[in-house]
C-alpha positions as CSV (number, residue, x, y, z in Angstrom):
1,M,60.4,111.1,122.2
2,N,60.7,107.4,121.9
3,S,63.8,105.6,120.6
4,K,62.2,104.8,117.2
5,K,61.5,108.4,116.5
6,I,65.0,109.5,117.6
7,F,66.5,106.8,115.3
8,S,64.2,107.9,112.4
9,I,65.3,111.5,112.8
10,F,69.0,110.6,113.1
11,L,68.8,108.5,110.0
12,W,67.1,111.1,108.0
13,L,69.6,113.7,108.9
14,S,72.5,111.5,108.1
15,I,71.1,110.7,104.6
16,L,70.4,114.5,104.0
17,I,73.8,115.5,104.9
18,S,75.4,112.7,102.8
19,S,73.3,113.8,99.7
20,L,75.0,117.2,99.8
21,F,78.2,115.4,98.6
22,S,76.6,113.2,96.0
23,L,77.6,112.6,92.4
24,E,74.7,114.8,91.2
25,N,76.4,117.8,92.9
26,L,79.6,117.4,90.8
27,S,79.6,120.5,88.8
28,I,81.3,119.3,85.6
29,S,80.1,118.4,82.2
30,L,80.9,114.8,81.1
31,N,80.7,113.5,77.6
32,T,79.0,110.3,78.6
33,G,76.2,108.2,77.2
34,A,74.1,108.7,80.4
35,C,75.0,109.4,84.0
36,L,73.0,107.1,86.3
37,D,75.5,106.8,89.2
38,G,79.2,106.9,89.8
39,A,82.0,106.0,92.1
40,F,85.5,107.6,92.7
41,Q,88.9,106.0,93.1
42,S,91.8,108.4,93.6
43,N,91.5,110.9,90.7
44,L,89.3,108.7,88.6
45,L,85.5,108.8,88.2
46,F,83.7,105.7,87.2
47,I,80.3,106.4,85.6
48,A,77.4,103.9,85.0
49,S,76.3,105.0,81.6
50,K,73.8,102.3,80.5
51,R,76.2,101.4,77.7
52,G,78.8,100.3,80.2
53,V,81.2,102.2,82.5
54,D,82.9,105.4,81.4
55,I,86.1,106.0,83.2
56,Y,87.3,109.7,83.6
57,S,90.4,111.2,84.8
58,L,89.8,114.2,87.1
59,S,93.6,115.3,87.1
60,N,92.1,118.5,85.7
61,P,88.7,118.9,87.4
62,N,87.8,121.7,85.0
63,D,88.5,119.5,82.1
64,P,87.6,115.8,82.8
65,E,89.1,113.4,80.3
66,I,87.7,110.0,79.3
67,V,90.5,107.5,79.7
68,H,88.8,104.2,79.2
69,Y,85.4,102.7,78.3
70,L,84.3,99.4,79.9
71,N,81.8,97.6,77.8
72,T,79.5,95.7,80.1
73,P,77.3,92.9,78.7
74,G,74.0,94.5,79.7
75,I,72.6,97.9,80.6
76,C,74.8,99.2,83.5
77,T,72.8,101.2,86.1
78,D,75.1,101.3,89.0
79,V,78.6,100.9,90.0
80,F,80.5,100.5,93.4
81,I,84.2,100.4,94.2
82,E,85.5,98.4,97.1
83,N,89.3,98.5,97.4
84,N,90.5,97.5,93.9
85,L,87.2,95.8,92.9
86,L,84.5,97.4,90.8
87,F,81.0,96.1,91.1
88,T,78.5,96.8,88.3
89,A,74.7,96.2,88.3
90,D,73.9,95.2,84.8
91,G,70.2,94.8,84.6
92,S,69.0,91.3,83.4
93,S,72.7,90.5,82.5
94,G,73.5,90.2,86.3
95,I,76.3,91.6,88.4
96,E,80.0,91.7,87.4
97,V,83.1,92.0,89.5
98,Y,86.1,93.6,87.9
99,D,89.8,93.9,89.1
100,I,90.7,97.6,88.6
101,S,94.3,97.4,90.0
102,D,95.1,98.7,86.5
103,P,92.1,101.0,86.1
104,F,92.9,101.5,82.3
105,N,92.6,97.7,81.8
106,P,89.8,96.3,84.0
107,S,89.8,92.4,84.1
108,L,86.6,90.5,84.7
109,L,86.8,88.4,87.8
110,S,83.4,87.0,88.3
111,T,79.7,87.3,87.1
112,Y,76.3,86.3,88.7
113,S,73.0,86.2,86.9
114,S,69.6,84.9,87.7
115,T,66.0,85.5,86.8
116,H,66.2,88.9,88.4
117,S,67.2,92.2,86.9
118,Y,69.6,94.1,89.0
119,G,69.5,97.8,89.6
120,E,71.3,99.5,92.5
121,L,74.1,98.1,94.7
122,F,76.2,98.7,97.9
123,V,79.2,96.8,99.0
124,S,80.8,96.8,102.4
125,D,83.0,94.2,104.4
126,S,82.6,91.4,101.9
127,V,78.8,91.9,101.8
128,C,77.1,93.0,98.5
129,V,73.4,94.1,98.5
130,V,71.6,94.7,95.2
131,S,68.2,95.9,94.4
132,T,66.2,93.6,92.0
133,K,63.5,94.9,89.7
134,P,60.6,95.5,90.1
135,D,60.6,95.0,93.9
136,G,63.2,93.4,96.0
137,I,66.8,93.1,97.4
138,S,69.3,90.3,97.0
139,L,72.1,89.7,99.5
140,F,75.5,88.2,98.6
141,T,78.9,87.6,100.1
142,Y,82.2,87.4,98.3
143,G,85.7,86.1,99.2
144,Q,89.2,86.4,97.9
145,S,88.1,84.8,94.6
146,S,85.6,87.6,94.3
147,M,82.9,85.0,93.4
148,L,79.4,86.2,94.6
149,E,77.6,83.7,96.8
150,H,73.8,84.3,97.0
151,K,72.6,84.3,100.6
152,S,69.0,85.5,100.5
153,H,66.3,87.6,98.8
154,I,64.0,90.1,100.4
155,P,60.8,90.5,98.5
156,L,59.2,94.0,98.8
157,N,56.0,95.6,97.7
158,Y,57.7,98.9,96.3
159,E,60.6,99.6,94.0
160,V,63.9,100.2,95.8
161,K,65.2,103.8,95.2
162,G,68.7,103.7,96.9
163,I,70.3,101.2,99.1
164,F,72.9,101.5,101.9
165,L,74.8,99.4,104.5
166,K,75.9,100.5,107.9
167,D,77.4,97.7,109.9
168,S,74.7,95.1,110.2
169,L,71.9,97.5,109.1
170,L,70.5,97.5,105.6
171,I,68.6,100.7,104.6
172,A,66.6,101.1,101.4
173,G,64.6,103.8,100.1
174,L,61.2,102.8,98.7
175,S,59.2,104.5,95.9
176,N,55.9,105.9,97.6
177,A,56.7,104.4,100.9
178,G,59.6,106.0,102.7
179,F,62.5,103.9,104.1
180,I,62.8,100.3,105.3
181,I,65.5,99.0,107.6
182,F,66.6,95.5,108.1
183,N,69.1,93.7,110.5
184,I,71.3,91.6,108.3
185,A,73.6,90.1,111.0
186,D,72.3,86.8,109.7
187,L,72.4,87.3,105.9
188,S,70.4,84.2,105.3
189,A,67.5,85.5,107.5
190,P,67.2,89.3,107.3
191,E,65.0,90.9,110.0
192,Q,62.8,93.9,109.3
193,L,63.3,96.5,112.0
194,F,61.5,99.6,110.9
195,L,59.3,100.9,108.0
196,I,59.4,104.7,108.1
197,S,56.5,105.7,105.9
198,N,55.5,109.1,107.1
199,I,57.9,111.0,104.7
200,G,56.5,109.9,101.4
201,G,58.3,108.3,98.4
202,V,62.2,108.4,98.1
203,N,64.0,108.9,94.8
204,N,67.5,108.1,96.0
205,L,69.8,107.6,99.1
């Protein structure tokens, strides 16, 4: 078995295992506008609910209580928490970064908008990657000021359905096309490594 096949199998198993612990498997009922994605911080759950971000306390997991509603300017489709920063993908309104040191009173730190509409995001080690609709991925860095700096854009032929970072690897699920993997050690010049297309379309990572 060659190294490419071994890598593909390892990647697939890793994603399958992680999906067992995804938000979709949280067996509670939330009184939210929609539940597109979510992120945890301590005993709080942040839900991307189209209308904004609904923040729930899970102090009593059998009876989640909404403790704050964050009204974002656009249609919020994804959230990600890194340290005390909340990143929101807000459709055509762009990307917002909030300070949630006080999660009951989030404060807006920075915004980024362009001609793209932003859908799903992942943040790791001062790198933020965001899917753009209908078919692409934008790469950003951010520093102490939390200002997003655009580094590059990857045009694709398929809609992105899930996005993930691991060290210098960017992994994206593609509708009707499987997975695509890039080396982003140089954020300004992403290098495509693999296109794993023998598993059909992907709905999420």
